[in-house]
N, C-alpha and C positions, 0 to 999 in steps of 0.2 A: 417542762417544756419536753414535747416530744415530737420528732419529725421522721417521716420516710421518705426516702428518695431511691428508686429502680437502678439497679447495676445490672449485670450478667457474670455467668461463670461458665467454664466449659467442663462438659462431661463427656470423656471420650472424644468426638470428634463433633459435638453436638453443644449448641449453646443454651443456657437455660436462665430463668428471670432469678435473681436475687433480690432481695429487699432489705434495703442497709436502714435498721431503725436505731435512731442516735435517740437517747434520751438524758435529758442534763437536769440534775434535782441538787437538791440541801444534802449537805454532807462533807465529811471530807473529801478535798480535793484527789479525783484519781482518774484514770483513763482506762476502762475494761473493754475487750474486743471478746465477744462470744460468739458461737455459732459454727464451731470446727473448722477452724480460719489454721493455717499452716505458720510456721515462724515468719514467712513473710508477710503474712496480714499481721502477725502480731506486732513485727515491728514498724510497722504501719503507724504505729502511735504517735513515735519521736519523729517521721516524716511529716503529717499532718501538724500537730503542734508548730514546728520551726517552719513550715510552709505559711500558715494562716499567719504567724507571729510577723515573718520576714516580707510578706504582701501587705501590711499595713493593716491588718484586721485584730479584731479583740480576740483573745482565747478564753475560756471561762476558766475562773479558780474554782471549779465547783465539781461536783461527782459526774461524772460521763461515763454512760454505760451506752456499747454499740454492739447491738445484734444482726447477726448477718442468716438470714431466713431462706429457704428452710435450714432450719439451724440442726439437722440430722445429715446432713450430708458436707463431705469434706471438701473444704473450698482452698485454693493456691493461689498464688500469683499476686502483684502488685498494683493491678486495675481498681480494687477498692479505694485506694487514698481518695481520691478526686469524689465520691458520693460520701465518703466519712467525712471529709473537711466541709463539703456544702453543707450535709447534715447539722453540722455543728453551728455554722453561719445562720441556717434557717432558725436553729433552736433560740440563737442569740438575738435575731431580729436582723440582722447585718444582710440579707438575703430574703428575697421573695421564695415562697415555697415552689418544688418543682412539679409538674404535672405527673399523672401515673404514666401518661403517656409517651416520657421522655425518660433515656438512659443513661447514665454518667459511667463513663469509664476514662482509667488515666492512672499515671503513676505520676506523684509529686515530689520534686526535686527539694532541695531544703530553702531555697530560694522563691518557690512558688512555682517554677518553671515546670512544664509537664514532660515526662517522657513516654517513648512509645511503650507499647503493651504486647502480649503475645495473644492471638486468636481472635483478633478482632473483625476478621472475616465472618470465620463462622458464626459469634455471635451478634453481627448485624444480619446475615441471613433466618437465623432462628428467632429475631426478634420480632419478625414480621408476626409468627404465628402467637405471639403474646400481646398484640395491639399495638406496639409501640411504631409513634410515627416519627420519631425525631430523637438520634443519639449524638450526646457532644462527646469527642473524644480528642486525644493530642494530634495535633495536627499531621504528624509522620503517620499517621496510622489513617489520614482520610481518604485518602486513593483508592487504599485497599476495602475500605467499609462502605466507598460509595460504588461499589460495583453491585450492589444491592439498590436498586432503581427506587423502590417504592420506599424507601424510608429518607428523610432529611438526616444528612451528614454534617454537623456543625465542627468546624475544626477550629481548636482553641491552643494557645500556647502557653499560657500560664492559667492560676486560679483567679488573678483579676479577670483575663478575659471572661472567664465563666460566670462570674459575678457579676460582671456590667451588662453581659450578653441576660441573663436571668432578670435581671431587675430592667433592661428595657433601655440603658442607658449608652451599647454599643452593639448595634447592631452587625450581624457577620455572616458573611453569605455561602449558603450549604455550598458543598463540593458537589460536582458532577463531572462524569467522565464519559467520553465515548468509548465503549469497550469494544465497536468494531473497528478503530482506528488501532488498537493495540493488534490485532491479528493481522494489518497492513502492512507491520513494521519487518524489515529485514529479519530472519529467525535465526540464520546460521553465518557463522565465518569460518566454518569449516567444510570441505564437501569431499564427494565419494573420487572424485577426480584427483584428488591430492596423493591417491594411492597408487602407485605402478605398478603393474601385475597382480599376482594375485588373484586371475578369476575365478580361479575353484572358490575361493572362500569369500569372495564377492558374490558368485551364484547362491553358496551356502547363506550368505546374509539376506539376501533379497528373498530366498525360500522362508526364513526365520520371521522375517518382518512381514511377509504376505500372510503366513499364518499363525504368529503370534508365538513361534516355537522357541525355547532355550537350546541355547547353541553353546561350545565347549570349543577353545581353540588350544591346539596341542603344536609347538613349535620352539625352535632356540632362540636365544636372546638375538635381540635386533631382527628379527623377521617380520615384524610389524604388525604384532598381536594388539596391541594398544590403541596404536594409532586406527586400525580398523574398528576397533570398539569405539571409540569414540566419534567414528562417525557413523555410528549404527543410526542414532536418532535422525541424521538428517534422511534417511531413506523410510521412514514411519511417515503414514499420514498425517495431516495437520491435526491438531488438537480441537477437539470442540468446544462451544461455550461449557456445555455442562462437564465434559473433563477438565477442564481449564478452572473452574470452578472448585471442582472436588481437589484437584492437586493443590490448587492455591489454599484450601481451608487446611488441609494437613500441615501444609509449608507455615501458615499463621499459628498454628500452635503448635510447632515445634521451634517457632523463632528462628527459623530460616530463610523465611522470606525477604530479598534484597528490600533494603532502608527506600521510601517512598513507591515502592513499587505495589501497582494494583492487580495485578491478575499474571500468573504463569502461562505463556501462550506455548513454548517451545516444551518439547517432550523432555523430561529430566532426564539426566544422565547421571547418576551415584557410582561413587568407585573408593568405597572406602579403604583404609589400609589393612592388612591382615593381620594387622594388633588389635581389633576389633575386638569387644567383648559382647558374649551373646546377647547381653540385653539392648547393646545397641544396635545389635544388628537387626534384631528381632522386634525389639521395643519391651517396654515394663519399665522397671523401676517401682522405688516404693510409693509415686504417685505415678504411673502408668504413663508412659508419650510414646509417641509412634517411632518405630526405628528404622534404619536405611531402608529395609525391603517396604514400607510403606511409604517412606519420603521419595523413592521411586516409582510411586504408583501410576501407571498408564506410561510408564517409560524403561530406562534401561538399567537393571543394577549389574555392575561388571566388579567382578572378582577377581583381580589379577594376583599371580601368585597363588594359586587357589589350595594347593597342598599345604602352604605354610598358616593358612587360618586353621584358629583353634577347632578341635575336631566337634567338641559340643556345640559349637557355631554353626559349622559344618551341617551338621545332623538337623539343627533347630531349623534349617531351611526349610527342609523335606513338605511338611506339614504345609505351610505357606504358598509354597508351589504347585499345592494339589489344590487347596481349597480358593486360594486367592485372597485371604483375609488372614490377619492374625487375631486372636483371641486371648485377651489377658484376664483372668480372673483375680481379685482381690477381696478381701474381707465385705467391704460395703457394695462393692459393684464389680460388673463385670467391663470391661473396654473392648471395643471391636474397632479394628483399624483395617481399610482396603489395603490390598497389596496385589493389584493386577501388574505384574512386572515382567519382561523378558529378560529373564537371565543370562549374561555371557559369562561364562568364567574361563579364565585362560592360567596357562600350567605350561612347565618346561617337560620335556619326556624324561628326566633324568635331575637328580640335586646339581650337576654342572650345566646343564641345560642341553648338553651337545650331543646326546644317544642317537644316530643317525642323520647328524650332521655332516655335508660333504666337505666341510671348512675346516672343520675343528674336529680332533680326537677326545671322544668321551674318557673320562679320567674315571669313571665311578667304578665301583664292583656290582656284581651283580645283585648280592647282600643291600646294598646302600637303594640302588634301583628299586628294588623289590619294596622296602621300608617307604621308601619316598613315594610309590605309585600306591601303596597301600593306605595311605590317607584320607582315600579318595574311596567311600564306600560304594556298593553294588548298588543299594538300593536309591543313594541319590546319583548316581550314574543314568540309572532306569528313567529318572526324569529329566534327563538332558535329551534333547529331541535329536540332536545334529552335534557330531561328533567331526571335525575338522581338522585336519593336517595344516600348518601354516609351513612353508618351507621358506628358507633364504630365498629373496629376489638375487636373478641374475644382474648382474652388474651394470649391463648395457642398457636394462630398462630404465636407470637413473638419468642416463642423458637422452633418454627419449621425449618429445613434447607431451602435452597433455591434450592435443587436439582430438584426437581420436579416443581419449578414455570419458566413458560415459561419466555425467555428473549424477549428483545425487536426487536431480529434480527427473530427470530421464527414468532413474530405477523408481526413485516414488512413484510416479505416475503409473509404471506398471501391476506396483504393491497395492496401490488404490483401486486399481481395475480388479485385481483378487479378492481383495475384501467386500468390493460392491457386490462381487458374485456371491461371497460366502453371506454378506448379510440379507440376499433375495432368497439362499437356499434355506437357511436357518431361521427365516422371519419366523415370530411369535414364540419360538421355542428358550429364549433366553441366551442362545449361541451367538457369539459374535465373528468367532472365526474358527477355524479347525482346530487350534490348539484346547480348545474347550471343550468340544466333542465327550460326550461319556460314553463310557465302553459300550454300553447297552444301545447306543445310538449307533454305534458305526456301520453296523449292517444295514441299517434303513438307509444312512445317507451316503455310504460307499459301497458300490456294488463291483465284486471282480470277475472274472471270467476265466475258466477252467485252467487257462495255461498259466496265466499269472498265480490263480492259488498252488498250483502244483511248485510253480518256483519258490514261493512264498515257504511252502514246507521244507523244500530243500534247504534253503538259507536256514530255517528256524532251527533244524539240527545242526546245521554246520557252524554257526555262531553260538549257537548255544542260549537263545534268547527267552526271556523273561515272558510272559504274558503283557507285563506293562509294557517292555520293551517292543514287543509285536505289536501293540496297539500304536505306539508312538510314530512307528515306521511306515503304519496306515495313513495316519493324519499327515505324516509330511509328505506321502505321496498323493494325496488329495489337495494339498496344498500345490504341489507343483502341477496336476493337474487342471488348475486353477488358473495357474500364472500362464498356464498354454492354450486357457480357453476352452477346455477339454470338458464335455459335460461327464465323460465316465473316467474313471480312473484306469489307465492301460498298461500295459506290460512295461514299459519304457519308463512311467512313471513311478512304478516300485521300484525297477530296479535302480534307478537312480536314487530312490531312499535308502534301501541298503546300502548303497556306497557309505552312505553318513554314518554307518554302524559299525564298520570293519575296525576304525580306529582304536577301538575300546579294547579289542584284542590282539593289536599291535603293541600298544604301549600300556596299557592299563591290564595289571596282573590279576585284580580278583576279579 
């Protein structure tokens, strides 16, 4: 007896159909799974056998062969447990055949209950292109998959639920969600108004948010670098539905989506520890997975104590920051993960942290300071648009009330206006904000008068800038002009942009 049920697997961030073919024939009792499955899939034999028996159904003592087609594609995960079990029950006549427009997904426990799986959203979104009308999957994944409105999402808690639903003895209502309701909910429990003082850093953050620029914070311990960075997402424009879906897909594949969550609507803030490996930061592995730089897609990647990160991990960031995606090649396939992030790095000016601090004396030797600062390479620094010094806040600031401090909403409204200007300017060019401007497009969109050009030439020699650093400065100046509501980039805009490059000469030795 042969049965075929439909399931799905993930390739990169996309889902594709897998035919789960089950054949039961005479011969010595055995249970074989073929079709390039990984260890998790091979182990499903024991889970499926126990789940069928403990759910009260008969498990055939015959030769069972399961093929996952296409057989030339590597497959992983536990989502094939349910279609394999249903395929066996179809072959033995204990459940009716399932139509080709229905997909089965789910990991089985030994008692027959269903556990959540990874990648439910991308599989549900891509199922439409394969003519799928219905997805049966674990209850905990139902809201996530229900974001795709064109497909019926049937939530089930156990193998018994699935069998009774297919046989028509137990109706199960499909899950529906109101996406608009998710965007109306309270977004953040922190605010820019929590930060007292640091007006220069707040100004730099506003510029970074408006133009999508990367930023570096240098200052002593306790000056508020981390506190400021954590509040940066609160001044970014709200996510669109398309952005939310793309971010949720990545987190669904990585298994970092909160339980019972259907959509990530807040800008993501990722802050990995400095002991992170290159693979965890960039992505990869034996079977490639998205790294932190992709998990922060459309959000913020914050690297605190930046010089303490592994040198190879730091250098691996250079290409994703430039290209806005990560490509990982393996023998059987090439995987591409999006990585449109705003990078914030924070570091102390020296190993002890108190170089240049007015309240503590630095204990480091010149050689220790040089070795510490040399951990940051020049090419990576060139990719950081804004270099900002974070000084310790005057103690009087702590006792002031927050009434006169701008909230995140006020700053965010200015950022949104600046981004709207950029969207209009770059309409049809594939550019959405200033930091994405290609070098050959700068002269077209940024025109400078003679006085400003002379000032740039003067600073170019004094600061010893590279061509990339020069382009970064011009892009930052364009963003400052947009925040000002100015059509032209003026002298004062470029002068302010240059202020955010002086810090590398003050603290960074290379």
